[in-house]
C-alpha positions in Angstrom: 9.6 35.7 -29.3 12.9 33.9 -28.6 12.4 30.2 -28.1 16.1 29.5 -27.4 16.4 27.9 -24.0 19.0 29.1 -21.5 21.8 26.8 -20.5 20.0 26.3 -17.2 16.8 25.3 -18.9 18.6 23.0 -21.3 20.3 21.3 -18.3 16.9 20.9 -16.5 15.4 19.4 -19.7 18.3 17.0 -20.0 18.1 15.9 -16.4 14.3 15.3 -16.8 14.9 13.3 -20.0 17.4 11.1 -18.3 15.2 10.5 -15.3 12.2 9.6 -17.4 14.2 7.3 -19.7 16.0 5.5 -16.8 13.2 5.2 -14.2 9.8 6.2 -15.5 9.9 4.3 -18.8 10.6 0.8 -17.4 7.6 1.0 -14.9 5.0 2.9 -17.0 3.3 -0.2 -18.4 3.1 -1.8 -15.0 1.6 1.4 -13.5 -1.0 1.4 -16.3 -1.8 -2.3 -15.8 -2.1 -2.3 -12.0 -3.5 1.2 -11.7 -1.2 1.7 -8.7 -0.1 5.2 -7.7 3.6 5.5 -8.6 5.0 6.5 -5.2 8.5 5.5 -6.3 8.3 8.0 -9.2 7.1 10.7 -6.7 10.1 10.0 -4.6 12.5 10.3 -7.5 10.9 13.5 -8.8 11.1 15.0 -5.3 14.8 14.1 -5.0 15.4 15.6 -8.4 13.7 18.9 -7.4 10.9 18.6 -9.9 8.0 18.8 -7.5 7.0 22.4 -6.5 9.5 24.0 -8.8 7.2 27.1 -9.1 7.0 27.5 -5.3 8.9 30.7 -4.2 12.3 30.3 -2.7 11.1 31.8 0.6 8.7 28.9 1.0 11.4 26.3 0.1 10.9 26.0 -3.6 13.0 27.1 -6.6 10.9 30.0 -7.8 11.0 28.8 -11.4 8.5 29.7 -14.0 5.9 27.8 -16.0 8.3 27.2 -18.9 10.7 25.3 -16.7 7.8 23.1 -15.5 6.7 22.6 -19.1 10.1 21.3 -20.0 10.0 18.7 -17.3 6.3 17.7 -17.9 7.0 16.9 -21.6 9.9 14.7 -20.9 8.0 12.7 -18.3 4.9 12.4 -20.6 7.0 10.9 -23.4 7.3 7.8 -21.2 4.7 7.9 -18.4 1.6 10.1 -18.5 0.8 9.5 -14.8 4.2 10.9 -13.7 3.8 13.9 -16.0 0.4 14.7 -14.4 2.0 14.6 -11.0 4.5 17.2 -12.2 1.6 19.3 -13.5 -0.3 19.3 -10.3 2.6 20.0 -8.0 3.5 23.1 -10.0 0.2 24.4 -11.3 -3.5 24.5 -10.5 -4.4 24.3 -6.9 -1.0 25.1 -5.6 -0.8 28.2 -7.9 -4.1 29.5 -6.6 -3.0 29.1 -3.0 0.3 30.7 -3.6 -1.3 33.7 -5.3 -4.2 34.4 -3.0 -3.4 32.6 0.2 -2.5 34.0 3.6 1.1 33.3 4.8 -0.2 30.3 6.9 -2.2 28.9 3.9 0.8 29.3 1.6 3.2 27.6 4.0 0.8 24.7 4.6 0.4 24.1 0.8 4.1 24.5 0.0 5.3 22.1 2.8 2.8 19.4 1.6 3.8 19.7 -2.1 7.5 19.8 -1.4 7.1 16.7 0.8 5.7 14.8 -2.3 2.0 15.4 -2.1 0.0 16.0 -5.4 -2.8 18.5 -4.6 -6.4 17.8 -5.7 -8.5 20.6 -7.1 -12.1 19.8 -6.4 -14.6 21.5 -8.7 -16.5 19.0 -10.9 -19.8 17.6 -9.7 -22.2 15.1 -11.4 -24.4 18.1 -12.5 -21.7 20.7 -12.8 -18.9 20.0 -15.2 -18.3 22.7 -17.8 -20.9 24.9 -16.1 -19.0 24.8 -12.9 -20.9 27.6 -11.2 -24.0 25.3 -11.0 -22.2 23.3 -8.3 -24.4 22.5 -5.3 -21.7 21.7 -2.7 -22.2 24.3 0.0 -20.3 25.7 3.0 -22.3 27.2 5.8 -20.6 29.4 8.3 -21.0 28.5 11.9 -18.9 30.8 14.1 -15.2 30.2 13.3 -15.8 27.1 11.1 -17.6 26.2 7.8 -19.7 23.1 7.5 -19.3 21.5 4.0 -21.9 19.2 2.4 -22.0 17.9 -1.1 -20.3 15.7 -3.6 -17.5 16.0 -6.2 -16.5 13.6 -8.8 -13.7 12.9 -11.3 -11.3 14.3 -8.7 -7.8 13.5 -9.8 -5.8 12.0 -6.9 -8.9 11.3 -4.7 -7.8 9.0 -1.9 -4.1 9.8 -2.6 -3.9 13.6 -2.2 -3.6 15.2 1.1 -4.0 18.8 0.1 -7.4 19.7 -1.4 -8.8 22.9 -2.8 -12.5 22.4 -2.5 -14.9 24.8 -4.3 -18.3 25.4 -2.7 -21.1 27.9 -2.5 -20.5 30.0 0.6 -23.4 31.0 3.0 -23.1 33.3 5.9 -24.7 32.6 9.3 -28.0 34.0 8.2 -28.1 31.6 5.2 -27.4 34.4 2.6 -25.2 33.2 -0.3 -21.9 35.1 -0.5 -20.5 33.5 -3.8 -18.2 30.6 -4.5 -15.1 30.1 -2.6 -12.2 27.7 -2.3 -11.5 25.8 0.9 -8.1 24.4 1.8 -8.6 21.0 3.2 -5.8 18.7 4.5 -6.4 15.0 4.7 -4.5 13.0 7.3 -4.8 9.3 6.2 -3.2 7.8 9.3 -5.6 9.7 11.6 -8.6 9.2 9.2 -9.3 12.9 9.4 -11.0 15.2 8.7 -14.2 13.6 9.9 -16.8 13.9 7.3 -14.5 13.4 4.2 -15.5 10.2 2.4 -13.5 8.8 -0.5 -16.2 7.4 -2.8 -16.1 5.4 -6.0 -13.1 5.2 -8.1 -13.9 5.7 -11.9 -12.6 2.9 -14.1 -10.8 5.2 -16.5 -9.7 4.6 -20.1 -6.2 6.0 -19.6 -3.8 7.6 -17.2 -4.7 4.8 -14.8 -1.9 5.4 -12.3 -3.7 8.3 -10.8 -7.2 7.6 -9.3 -10.3 9.6 -10.4 -12.7 9.4 -7.5 -15.8 10.8 -5.9 -15.3 12.9 -2.8 -18.3 13.2 -0.4 -18.5 15.9 2.2 -20.8 15.0 5.1 -20.9 17.8 7.6 -17.2 18.3 7.2 -15.8 21.1 9.4 -13.2 23.4 7.9 -11.7 26.2 9.9 -12.8 29.7 8.7 -9.1 30.7 8.2 -8.8 28.0 5.6 -11.2 29.8 3.2 -9.0 31.1 0.3 -10.1 34.7 -0.2 -9.3 36.2 -3.6 -8.6 39.9 -4.0 -12.1 40.8 -5.2 -14.0 38.9 -2.4 -16.4 36.0 -2.8 -18.9 37.7 -5.0 -16.4 38.0 -7.9 -13.6 35.9 -6.6 -14.4 32.7 -8.3 -13.3 34.2 -11.6 -9.9 35.0 -10.0 -9.6 31.6 -8.5 -10.3 30.0 -11.9 -7.4 32.1 -13.5 -5.2 29.5 -11.7 -6.7 26.9 -14.0 -5.0 28.6 -17.0 -1.8 27.1 -15.6 -3.4 23.7 -15.3 -4.5 24.0 -18.9 -0.9 24.7 -20.0 0.1 21.6 -18.0 -2.5 19.5 -19.6 -1.5 20.6 -23.0 2.1 19.7 -22.3 1.1 16.2 -21.1 -0.7 15.7 -24.4 2.3 17.0 -26.3 4.6 14.7 -24.5 2.5 11.7 -25.1 2.3 12.5 -28.8 6.0 13.2 -29.0 6.7 9.8 -27.4 4.4 8.0 -29.8 5.9 9.9 -32.8 9.5 9.0 -31.8 8.6 5.3 -31.5 6.8 5.5 -35.0 10.0 7.0 -36.6 12.2 4.2 -35.1 9.8 1.5 -36.2 9.4 2.9 -39.7 13.2 2.7 -40.2 13.4 -0.8 -38.9 10.3 -2.6 -40.1 10.6 -4.1 -43.6 7.9 -5.0 -46.1 8.1 -5.7 -49.8 11.9 -6.0 -49.5 12.5 -2.5 -48.0 12.0 -0.4 -44.8 8.4 0.9 -44.7 10.0 4.4 -44.2 10.7 4.3 -48.0 7.0 4.4 -48.8 5.7 7.9 -49.5 2.4 7.4 -47.7 4.1 6.9 -44.4 6.6 9.7 -45.1 3.8 12.1 -45.4 2.2 10.8 -42.2 5.4 11.4 -40.3 5.9 14.8 -41.8 2.4 15.9 -40.8 3.0 14.4 -37.3 6.1 16.5 -36.9 4.4 19.7 -38.1 1.6 19.3 -35.6 4.0 18.6 -32.8 6.2 21.7 -33.5 3.2 23.9 -33.8 1.8 22.6 -30.5 5.0 23.1 -28.7 5.3 26.7 -30.0 1.8 27.5 -28.6 2.5 25.7 -25.3 5.7 27.5 -24.8 4.2 30.9 -25.7 1.4 30.3 -23.2 3.8 29.2 -20.5 5.9 32.3 -21.1 2.9 34.6 -20.8 2.6 34.1 -17.0 4.1 37.0 -15.1 6.1 36.2 -12.0 3.7 35.1 -9.3 0.8 35.0 -11.9 -0.9 32.8 -14.3 -0.7 32.3 -18.1 -3.0 34.3 -20.4 -6.4 32.6 -20.6 -6.7 32.8 -24.4 -3.1 31.5 -25.1 -3.6 28.7 -22.6 -6.9 27.7 -24.4 -5.4 27.8 -27.8 -2.4 25.7 -26.7 -4.6 23.1 -25.1 -7.0 22.8 -28.0 -4.1 22.3 -30.5 -2.0 20.1 -28.3 -4.9 17.8 -27.3 -6.2 17.4 -30.8 -2.7 16.9 -32.2 -2.1 14.2 -29.7 -5.2 12.3 -30.8 -4.1 12.4 -34.4 -0.4 11.6 -33.8 -1.1 8.7 -31.5 -3.6 7.3 -33.9 -1.1 7.6 -36.8 1.7 6.1 -34.7 -0.5 3.1 -34.1 -1.3 2.9 -37.9 2.4 2.9 -38.7 3.1 0.1 -36.2 0.1 -1.8 -37.7 -1.2 -4.8 -35.7 1.9 -4.7 -33.4 0.8 -1.2 -32.2 -2.6 -2.6 -31.3 -1.1 -4.8 -28.7 -1.2 -3.8 -25.0 2.5 -4.8 -24.9 3.2 -1.8 -27.1 3.5 1.6 -25.4 1.8 3.3 -28.4 -1.5 1.7 -27.4 -1.1 3.3 -23.9 -0.3 6.6 -25.4 -3.4 6.5 -27.5 -5.6 5.8 -24.5 -3.9 8.5 -22.3 -4.0 11.2 -25.0 -7.8 10.9 -25.3 -8.2 12.5 -21.8 -7.0 15.9 -22.9 -9.8 17.0 -25.2 -12.0 16.6 -22.1 -10.0 17.4 -19.0 -9.2 21.0 -18.2 -11.9 22.4 -20.4 -13.5 20.6 -23.3 -12.3 21.5 -26.7 -15.7 23.0 -27.5 -15.9 25.2 -24.4 -12.3 26.4 -24.9 -13.2 27.4 -28.4 -16.0 29.5 -27.0 -13.5 31.2 -24.7 -11.2 32.0 -27.7 -14.2 33.2 -29.7 -15.2 35.5 -26.8 -11.8 37.1 -27.1 -12.1 37.5 -30.9 -15.5 39.0 -30.7 -14.7 41.2 -27.6 -17.7 40.1 -25.7 -18.9 37.3 -23.3 -20.8 34.5 -24.8 -23.5 32.3 -23.1 -21.0 29.7 -21.8 -18.7 32.4 -20.3 -21.1 35.1 -19.2 -21.1 36.0 -15.5 -24.0 38.4 -15.4 -22.2 41.3 -17.2 -21.2 41.8 -20.7 -17.4 42.0 -20.6 -14.4 42.2 -22.8 -11.7 39.7 -22.0 -10.2 40.8 -18.7 -12.2 43.9 -18.1 -15.8 44.5 -16.9 -17.9 46.9 -19.0 -20.4 47.2 -16.2 -23.4 46.7 -18.4 -26.0 44.3 -16.8 -27.0 41.4 -19.0 -30.9 41.4 -19.0 -30.9 37.7 -19.8 -29.4 36.8 -16.4 -30.7 37.5 -12.9 -28.7 40.3 -11.2 -28.0 37.9 -8.3 -26.5 35.3 -10.6 -23.5 33.3 -9.7 -20.2 35.2 -10.0 -18.9 33.5 -13.0 -19.7 30.7 -15.6 -16.6 28.6 -15.7 -15.4 27.1 -18.8 -13.5 24.2 -17.2 -14.2 20.5 -17.1 -12.0 19.3 -14.2 
């Protein structure tokens, strides 16, 4: 696989690096401290054409691929994790699902919102349904040409900020018969305080990435037009699995944020090791620290190779390979924890101060062994591929090889079981 970037990709990477260094870096600590959403960063990212890069040209975007998005995300994350996550979610995840499976009207609504600076919210996780997402209890009952949504989501990234929402719920027809799990496109109008029945609940006091709120969303008899149900190709009974394929892109994005945070911490550790003197010489001359820096660089290069490979596995208009995305996220997330810890160790007591960005990198990085699929559940997904069979955390009622139904009912699951057991922790 050729990892040499094209001239256009190098130019995009350089522009992202300059933007992050000039505008994101000076405000990152303030954003973390105040927990205020960085609207000014959103405006600059939009002006630079870095929001909605993966949106097709016919909808106003640039039609770029996941690799181009990854290049921008890493440069942002080196300085500001919140800005990097905004780039992720305006290019991957909910917007990817809508672009792939949406009607022309749905696709235009989503594209217009993202290109105007909105960060979509993908709404899956509930208090009792995290990794086992199909155990969700939020329901949508059909009533003529509308659906009535009731339930609660939590840890929704961008709750209270996002306008575009992709809400997953159990779908029931007018007779009360469950049809499967579907995604509903919901647009919030903050000035009009609509839609009625959408309640922004408690904001979680998060450890890191504080510039983007993580909140509860409560649906109280919320009405959604029936034409805002996102209908995957295989219908509701098996469609949740297709909708969740979009989350492979989100995982690549999460892996890239972790990589960028680690790279930023590493670069600051290298600079400090060359400048800081103890025992009459720079601490970079001590072999113990040299080996730490060598190991950090190896982990970063290995993570970047997996992230780029996963990004390049996405076909035009499709999503990255599930196993490649899982591997990339596992390695990048765990490397980020090690690298940010070692960077703080190299800085010593100075790194422990909240005035030092390394402290922020360490807190931000801790998110990524949890968000987008816990490291343990993603390892199960990888193991399922190795073994050629579905395992308990990924079974959907049938024994399957990765990507193809074998059609053999699993006697340990009821035949009317939910369409898929998701491996994501949103």
